[in-house]
C-alpha positions as CSV (number, residue, x, y, z in Angstrom):
1,M,60.0,42.1,39.7
2,I,63.0,44.4,39.6
3,L,64.3,45.0,43.1
4,K,65.5,48.5,43.9
5,S,69.0,49.0,45.3
6,S,70.9,51.6,47.3
7,I,74.6,52.3,46.8
8,N,76.9,53.1,49.7
9,Q,78.5,56.5,48.8
10,I,81.5,55.6,51.0
11,N,82.6,52.2,49.6
12,N,80.2,51.6,46.7
13,K,78.6,48.5,48.3
14,V,75.2,47.8,46.8
15,Y,72.3,47.0,49.1
16,T,68.9,45.6,48.0
17,I,66.1,47.6,49.4
18,P,63.6,45.4,51.2
19,E,60.1,45.1,49.7
20,V,58.5,44.9,53.1
21,I,59.0,47.4,55.9
22,D,59.7,45.0,58.9
23,D,62.6,45.4,61.2
24,K,60.8,44.6,64.4
25,S,63.1,41.7,65.4
26,G,66.2,43.9,64.8
27,I,64.9,46.7,66.9
28,D,63.7,44.4,69.7
29,E,67.1,42.6,69.8
30,F,68.9,46.0,70.0
31,L,66.7,47.2,72.9
32,Q,67.2,43.9,74.7
33,K,70.9,44.6,74.8
34,N,70.1,48.1,76.1
35,K,67.6,47.3,78.8
36,G,66.9,50.0,81.3
37,K,68.0,52.8,79.0
38,K,65.8,55.6,77.8
39,V,65.2,55.3,74.0
40,V,65.9,58.2,71.7
41,V,64.9,57.9,68.1
42,V,66.6,60.3,65.6
43,Q,64.4,60.8,62.5
44,G,66.6,61.5,59.5
45,L,70.2,60.3,58.9
46,G,71.5,63.2,56.9
47,F,74.3,65.7,57.8
48,V,72.4,66.7,61.0
49,G,70.6,63.6,62.1
50,A,73.5,61.1,61.6
51,V,75.9,63.2,63.8
52,M,73.1,64.0,66.3
53,S,72.7,60.3,66.8
54,L,76.4,60.1,67.7
55,I,76.0,63.0,70.2
56,V,73.0,61.3,71.9
57,A,74.7,57.9,71.9
58,N,77.7,59.6,73.7
59,A,75.5,61.8,76.0
60,L,77.3,63.5,78.8
61,T,75.1,62.6,81.8
62,E,72.8,59.8,80.6
63,E,73.1,56.4,78.9
64,Y,70.6,56.3,76.0
65,A,69.7,53.6,73.5
66,V,69.7,55.5,70.2
67,I,67.9,54.4,67.0
68,G,68.4,56.4,63.8
69,I,65.6,56.0,61.3
70,D,65.4,56.9,57.7
71,L,63.5,55.8,54.6
72,A,64.2,52.6,52.8
73,S,64.9,54.6,49.6
74,E,67.8,54.6,47.1
75,Q,69.1,57.8,48.7
76,S,68.9,56.7,52.4
77,Y,68.8,52.9,52.8
78,W,72.6,52.5,52.4
79,K,73.1,54.8,55.4
80,I,71.0,52.5,57.6
81,C,73.0,49.4,56.5
82,A,76.4,51.2,56.8
83,I,75.8,52.3,60.4
84,N,74.8,48.7,61.4
85,E,77.9,47.4,59.6
86,G,80.2,49.7,61.5
87,V,80.7,52.3,58.7
88,F,79.6,55.9,59.4
89,P,77.8,57.4,56.4
90,I,79.6,60.7,56.4
91,I,83.3,61.4,55.6
92,S,84.5,64.1,58.0
93,S,87.7,65.9,58.8
94,D,86.6,66.0,62.5
95,N,88.4,63.2,64.3
96,K,85.7,63.2,67.0
97,V,83.2,61.8,64.5
98,K,85.2,58.6,64.2
99,E,85.9,58.6,68.0
100,F,82.2,59.0,68.9
101,F,81.1,56.4,66.3
102,D,83.7,53.8,67.5
103,R,82.6,54.4,71.1
104,S,79.0,53.8,70.2
105,Q,79.9,50.6,68.4
106,K,81.7,49.3,71.5
107,K,78.8,50.3,73.7
108,E,76.4,48.8,71.2
109,N,73.9,51.6,71.9
110,L,73.4,52.9,68.3
111,Y,71.2,51.2,65.8
112,A,69.7,52.3,62.5
113,T,66.4,51.2,60.9
114,Y,63.7,52.0,58.4
115,D,60.8,50.6,60.4
116,P,58.4,53.1,62.1
117,Y,58.0,50.4,64.8
118,A,60.9,52.2,66.5
119,Y,58.6,55.1,67.4
120,T,56.6,52.8,69.6
121,K,59.6,52.4,71.9
122,A,60.8,56.0,71.9
123,D,60.9,58.2,75.0
124,V,62.3,61.0,72.9
125,V,62.1,61.6,69.1
126,I,64.4,64.1,67.5
127,V,63.1,65.4,64.1
128,D,66.0,66.0,61.7
129,I,64.4,65.4,58.4
130,N,64.7,67.9,55.5
131,L,62.2,70.5,54.7
132,D,63.2,71.7,51.2
133,V,62.3,74.8,49.2
134,Q,61.7,74.0,45.6
135,K,63.4,76.8,43.7
136,E,62.5,77.5,40.1
137,T,65.8,78.7,38.6
138,D,66.9,79.7,35.1
139,E,68.9,76.8,33.5
140,F,71.4,79.3,32.1
141,D,72.4,81.6,34.9
142,N,70.6,80.1,38.0
143,S,68.5,83.3,38.5
144,L,65.5,82.7,40.8
145,K,62.2,82.8,39.0
146,G,60.0,81.5,41.9
147,Y,59.9,79.1,44.7
148,E,57.6,76.8,46.6
149,V,57.7,75.4,50.1
150,N,56.3,71.9,50.0
151,L,55.5,70.6,53.5
152,N,54.2,67.2,52.4
153,A,57.3,65.1,53.1
154,F,57.8,66.9,56.5
155,K,54.1,66.3,57.4
156,S,54.4,62.7,56.4
157,G,57.4,62.3,58.8
158,I,55.4,63.9,61.6
159,H,52.4,61.7,60.9
160,A,54.6,58.6,61.0
161,I,55.8,59.5,64.6
162,A,52.3,60.5,65.8
163,K,50.7,57.3,64.5
164,S,53.0,55.1,66.6
165,C,54.5,57.0,69.5
166,K,53.8,56.8,73.2
167,S,51.3,59.3,74.6
168,D,53.9,61.0,76.8
169,V,56.7,61.1,74.2
170,L,59.0,64.2,73.9
171,V,59.2,65.3,70.3
172,L,62.1,67.7,69.7
173,V,62.0,69.4,66.3
174,E,65.5,70.4,65.1
175,T,64.6,70.8,61.4
176,T,64.7,74.3,60.1
177,V,61.0,75.2,59.5
178,P,58.9,78.2,58.6
179,P,58.0,80.2,61.7
180,G,54.7,78.9,63.1
181,T,55.2,75.3,62.0
182,C,55.2,73.6,65.4
183,L,52.1,75.3,66.6
184,N,50.2,75.4,63.3
185,I,51.3,72.1,61.7
186,V,53.0,69.7,64.0
187,K,50.8,70.1,67.1
188,P,47.5,69.6,65.1
189,I,48.9,66.4,63.6
190,F,49.8,65.0,67.0
191,D,46.4,66.0,68.4
192,E,44.6,64.3,65.6
193,E,46.6,61.1,65.5
194,L,46.7,60.5,69.3
195,S,43.0,61.2,69.5
196,K,42.3,58.7,66.8
197,R,44.2,56.1,68.9
198,G,42.2,57.1,72.0
199,L,45.3,58.3,73.8
200,D,45.6,61.3,76.2
201,L,47.4,64.3,74.8
202,N,50.3,64.1,77.2
203,Y,53.1,64.5,74.6
204,K,55.7,67.2,74.9
205,L,56.6,69.2,71.8
206,G,59.8,71.3,71.8
207,H,61.8,73.2,69.2
208,S,65.6,73.7,69.4
209,Y,67.4,74.5,66.2
210,E,70.8,73.1,65.4
211,R,73.8,75.1,64.4
212,V,75.7,72.2,62.9
213,M,78.8,73.0,61.0
214,P,80.2,70.0,59.1
215,G,84.0,70.2,59.1
216,P,86.8,70.0,61.7
217,N,84.4,71.1,64.5
218,Y,81.4,68.9,63.5
219,I,80.8,67.4,66.9
220,D,81.6,70.5,68.9
221,S,79.1,72.5,66.8
222,I,76.5,70.5,68.6
223,Q,77.9,69.3,71.9
224,N,79.9,72.4,72.8
225,F,77.9,75.3,71.5
226,Y,75.0,77.5,72.5
227,R,71.4,76.4,72.0
228,V,68.1,78.2,71.8
229,Y,65.0,76.2,72.7
230,S,61.3,76.5,73.5
231,G,58.2,74.4,73.9
232,I,54.5,74.7,73.0
233,D,53.8,74.9,76.7
234,D,55.7,75.0,79.9
235,K,56.0,71.2,80.4
236,S,57.3,70.8,76.9
237,A,59.9,73.5,77.4
238,L,61.0,72.0,80.7
239,A,61.3,68.5,79.1
240,T,63.3,69.9,76.2
241,E,65.6,71.7,78.6
242,E,66.1,68.6,80.7
243,F,67.0,66.5,77.6
244,L,69.3,69.1,76.1
245,R,71.3,69.3,79.4
246,T,72.2,65.6,79.1
247,I,73.8,66.0,75.6
248,I,75.2,69.6,75.6
249,S,77.9,71.2,77.7
250,T,75.5,73.7,79.2
251,D,77.9,74.7,82.0
252,N,80.1,76.3,79.4
253,Y,77.4,77.0,76.8
254,P,74.2,78.0,78.6
255,L,70.8,77.3,77.1
256,T,68.6,80.2,76.0
257,R,64.8,79.7,76.4
258,L,62.4,81.7,74.3
259,N,58.7,82.3,74.9
260,S,57.3,80.2,72.0
261,T,58.3,77.7,69.4
262,T,57.4,80.4,66.8
263,A,60.1,82.6,68.3
264,T,62.8,79.9,68.1
265,E,61.7,79.0,64.6
266,M,62.1,82.7,63.7
267,A,65.4,82.9,65.4
268,K,66.9,80.2,63.2
269,V,65.7,81.6,59.8
270,M,66.6,85.2,60.9
271,E,70.1,84.1,62.0
272,N,70.7,82.5,58.6
273,S,69.0,85.3,56.7
274,F,71.3,87.9,58.3
275,R,74.3,85.9,57.1
276,A,72.8,85.5,53.6
277,M,72.2,89.3,53.4
278,N,75.7,90.0,54.6
279,I,77.1,87.9,51.8
280,A,74.8,89.5,49.2
281,F,75.9,92.9,50.3
282,I,79.5,92.2,49.4
283,Q,78.8,91.1,45.8
284,E,78.3,94.6,44.3
285,W,81.4,95.8,46.3
286,T,83.4,92.9,44.8
287,E,82.6,94.1,41.3
288,F,83.1,97.8,42.2
289,A,86.6,97.0,43.7
290,E,87.7,94.9,40.7
291,D,86.6,97.6,38.3
292,S,88.4,100.3,40.3
293,K,91.5,98.3,40.8
294,V,91.2,98.0,44.6
295,N,92.1,95.1,46.8
296,L,88.8,94.5,48.5
297,Q,90.3,91.9,50.8
298,E,92.6,94.4,52.5
299,V,89.7,97.0,52.6
300,I,87.5,94.6,54.5
301,K,90.3,93.5,56.9
302,A,90.7,97.2,57.8
303,I,87.0,97.7,58.3
304,K,86.8,94.5,60.4
305,M,89.1,96.1,63.0
306,R,86.1,98.0,64.1
307,P,84.2,95.8,66.5
308,T,80.8,96.7,65.1
309,H,81.8,95.5,61.7
310,N,83.9,92.4,62.5
311,N,81.4,90.0,60.9
312,M,81.6,91.5,57.4
313,M,82.0,88.9,54.8
314,F,84.7,88.5,52.1
315,P,84.2,88.0,48.4
316,G,83.7,84.5,47.2
317,L,82.4,82.1,44.5
318,G,78.9,82.0,46.0
319,V,76.6,80.6,48.6
320,G,75.9,76.9,49.0
321,G,74.7,74.4,51.5
322,Y,71.3,73.5,52.9
323,C,70.6,76.6,55.0
324,L,71.6,80.0,53.6
325,T,70.3,79.1,50.1
326,K,66.7,78.7,51.3
327,D,66.1,79.9,54.9
328,P,65.3,83.5,54.0
329,L,62.7,82.1,51.6
330,L,61.2,80.0,54.5
331,A,60.8,83.1,56.5
332,S,59.1,85.1,53.7
333,W,56.9,82.1,52.9
334,S,55.8,81.8,56.5
335,S,55.0,85.5,56.6
336,K,52.7,85.2,53.6
337,N,51.2,81.7,54.0
338,I,51.0,81.1,57.8
339,F,50.5,84.6,59.1
340,N,48.9,86.2,56.0
341,I,51.0,89.3,56.1
342,Q,53.5,90.9,53.8
343,G,56.6,88.8,52.9
344,L,60.2,89.7,53.4
345,P,61.4,91.3,50.2
346,Q,64.9,92.2,51.3
347,S,65.5,88.6,52.5
348,E,64.3,87.3,49.2
349,T,66.5,89.7,47.3
350,A,69.5,88.4,49.2
351,V,68.8,84.9,47.9
352,R,68.4,86.1,44.4
353,I,71.8,87.9,44.5
354,N,73.6,85.0,46.1
355,D,72.1,82.5,43.5
356,L,73.7,84.6,40.7
357,M,77.1,85.1,42.4
358,P,78.9,82.2,40.6
359,N,78.2,83.9,37.3
360,H,80.6,86.6,38.2
361,S,83.5,84.1,38.4
362,F,82.3,82.6,35.1
363,R,82.4,85.9,33.4
364,K,85.9,86.7,34.7
365,L,87.1,83.3,33.4
366,S,85.5,83.8,30.1
367,L,87.1,87.2,29.6
368,L,90.5,85.7,30.3
369,F,90.0,83.5,27.2
370,D,88.5,86.2,25.1
371,Q,85.0,84.7,25.7
372,N,86.0,81.5,23.9
373,L,86.0,78.6,26.3
374,K,85.3,75.8,23.8
375,G,87.7,73.0,24.2
376,K,89.6,74.6,27.0
377,Q,90.8,72.2,29.6
378,I,89.9,73.5,33.1
379,L,90.6,71.9,36.4
380,L,88.2,72.8,39.3
381,L,89.8,72.4,42.7
382,G,87.1,71.8,45.2
383,L,83.4,70.8,44.7
384,S,82.0,71.1,48.2
385,Y,80.3,74.3,49.2
386,L,82.3,74.4,52.5
387,S,86.0,73.8,53.2
388,N,87.2,70.5,54.6
389,V,83.7,69.0,54.1
390,G,82.3,66.6,51.5
391,D,78.9,68.4,51.0
392,T,77.7,69.2,47.5
393,R,74.2,70.4,48.4
394,Y,73.5,73.6,46.4
395,S,77.2,74.1,45.9
396,P,78.0,77.3,43.9
397,V,80.5,75.2,42.1
398,E,77.6,73.5,40.3
399,V,76.5,76.8,38.8
400,L,80.1,77.5,37.6
401,Y,80.4,73.9,36.3
402,N,77.1,74.3,34.3
403,R,78.1,77.6,32.7
404,L,81.5,76.2,31.7
405,Q,80.0,73.0,30.4
406,A,77.5,75.0,28.3
407,E,80.5,76.7,26.7
408,E,81.9,73.3,25.8
409,A,84.9,73.6,28.1
410,V,86.5,70.2,29.1
411,L,86.2,70.0,32.9
412,F,88.1,68.0,35.5
413,I,87.2,68.1,39.2
414,H,89.2,67.3,42.3
415,D,87.8,67.2,45.9
416,P,89.5,65.2,48.7
417,Y,86.1,64.5,50.4
418,I,83.9,63.6,47.4
419,A,84.3,60.6,45.2
420,F,81.0,60.8,43.5
421,W,78.9,63.9,42.7
422,E,75.4,62.8,43.4
423,E,73.6,65.8,41.8
424,K,75.4,65.4,38.4
425,K,76.1,61.7,38.6
426,V,79.8,62.4,38.0
427,Q,82.9,60.6,39.4
428,V,85.3,63.0,41.2
429,E,89.0,62.5,41.6
430,T,90.1,62.5,45.2
431,D,93.8,62.1,44.6
432,L,95.3,65.4,43.5
433,L,98.5,63.9,42.3
434,K,96.7,62.0,39.6
435,L,95.5,65.2,38.0
436,M,98.9,66.9,37.8
437,D,99.9,65.2,34.6
438,R,97.6,67.0,32.2
439,N,98.1,70.2,30.3
440,Y,95.3,72.4,31.6
441,D,94.4,75.8,30.2
442,A,93.1,77.0,33.5
443,I,93.1,76.0,37.2
444,V,90.3,77.3,39.3
445,F,90.4,77.3,43.1
446,C,86.7,76.8,44.2
447,T,86.7,75.5,47.7
448,G,89.1,76.4,50.5
449,H,90.1,72.8,51.5
450,S,93.3,72.9,53.5
451,I,95.0,70.6,51.0
452,Y,95.2,73.5,48.6
453,S,96.9,75.8,51.1
454,N,99.7,73.7,52.4
455,N,100.8,71.4,49.6
456,K,104.3,71.4,48.2
457,D,103.4,69.2,45.3
458,L,100.7,71.6,44.2
459,D,102.9,74.6,44.7
460,N,105.8,73.2,42.7
461,W,103.5,72.0,39.9
462,I,101.7,75.3,39.4
463,A,104.9,77.3,39.8
464,G,106.4,75.2,37.0
465,L,103.5,76.0,34.6
466,D,103.8,78.6,31.9
467,N,101.2,81.2,30.8
468,K,98.3,79.3,32.3
469,V,95.2,80.9,33.9
470,I,95.0,80.6,37.6
471,Y,91.8,81.9,39.1
472,D,91.1,82.0,42.8
473,S,87.3,82.3,43.2
474,N,87.3,82.1,47.0
475,L,90.3,83.9,48.4
476,I,92.0,80.6,49.1
477,L,95.6,81.4,48.1
478,S,98.1,82.9,50.6
479,E,100.3,85.8,49.7
480,R,103.2,83.3,49.3
481,Q,101.2,81.3,46.8
482,I,100.1,84.4,44.9
483,K,103.7,85.5,44.4
484,L,104.8,82.0,43.4
485,Y,101.9,81.3,41.0
486,S,101.9,84.7,39.3
487,K,105.6,84.5,38.2
488,N,104.8,82.6,35.0
489,N,101.0,82.5,34.9
490,K,98.0,84.8,34.5
491,L,96.7,85.0,38.1
492,K,93.3,86.6,39.0
493,I,91.5,86.6,42.3
494,V,87.9,87.5,43.1
495,G,87.7,90.9,44.7
496,R,91.3,91.7,43.9
497,G,91.2,94.6,41.5
498,D,94.8,95.3,42.2
499,L,96.0,92.1,40.4
């Protein structure tokens, strides 16, 4: 039999995935060390769940025993092993992440597992598993052809909790879900599974969506930020509020209670849909400004002086990440499939526009080479969808990469936070200096990592180049850099028709 393995994305250590799901002794030993503490199980150890486990392990007014749980899969098992070996599974520019993890290691109140036995011990379960939208996109230009919301994995995770949990457990759903999910999907599962076990339906079910922002304020985006919450009934809402007050600085960031879980679920997807539509709105103005030789950046800055317009977005490469690329579709799907009413066509259109955005930068690059990119050596600076974060999920850089690769350009990638690009199975250079000895035809700034803004080596290198294409796809360069880089090179910037 060939045993499956899981590779640590931080240090490349290989772990053999166990054939049998049994970590009872490990869980019991951990809880023995943490006698008398309430047990909180965080389901899902991704970008939200892993950091949420740190927040709870470092709660403000309560000492919890925290167990993070994920699947014993190739994608997730290494995270479990890493946490238990003292290695946090996410590289972050937020120093508090290391501080919180180190503190939890000293307190020995954080453990990771793959065994659903953990749910039998939980007083609180926080649901942080993904609920993905399967988008059917064109291989050529990434245009959206259709989409499907598949709830099977999410339902499986909920069933796993309900089959093992205590009858009076508090289940707090943080996962971004279609409006109506808690009442129409999660609650029936708990009612069914607990009834099968002959237990009273004393569980509490709440919903409180996260506003996690990986980056320099990773921890604060949870612990020191506003929260919206609700419950399926009054006791659930009160239990949710009581728990949130132990982990969030509610004196400075008061909680907001809504009347139903459907309302909070709608709040999350509407919040993100608004932002997605704001970004989509800018794309046609980007093209208009470039064609009319206008600096759209200065135009938007002038408009943002008006308080009613201060959240207007700037031009960019495109939209990435787990939320804005799909949440408007979750809302539209819910409208049609849970509530049997008309969908949300404007929200869907925003996603379609945003999915196509990277093609604009590709076309601009192609024109700079007379539409002949074959053999051109191009350095992409930044792979993550967000500055100062190592997150490649639905990164718009992938669309640009695919288009350039299809034209047979020779591509090199730098990102200080990503050593391996999981989606493309490609090694990524994290040391910028190692890439400065090659004769590139073009250098493309893709992600606004701070290393690209204040870097004398980078500035001196590009300033010393001659007649190369420098393309800023995300308004990353300062006016100082623009002047320096444009002296001897062809410099173009998205939304800057004046250059």
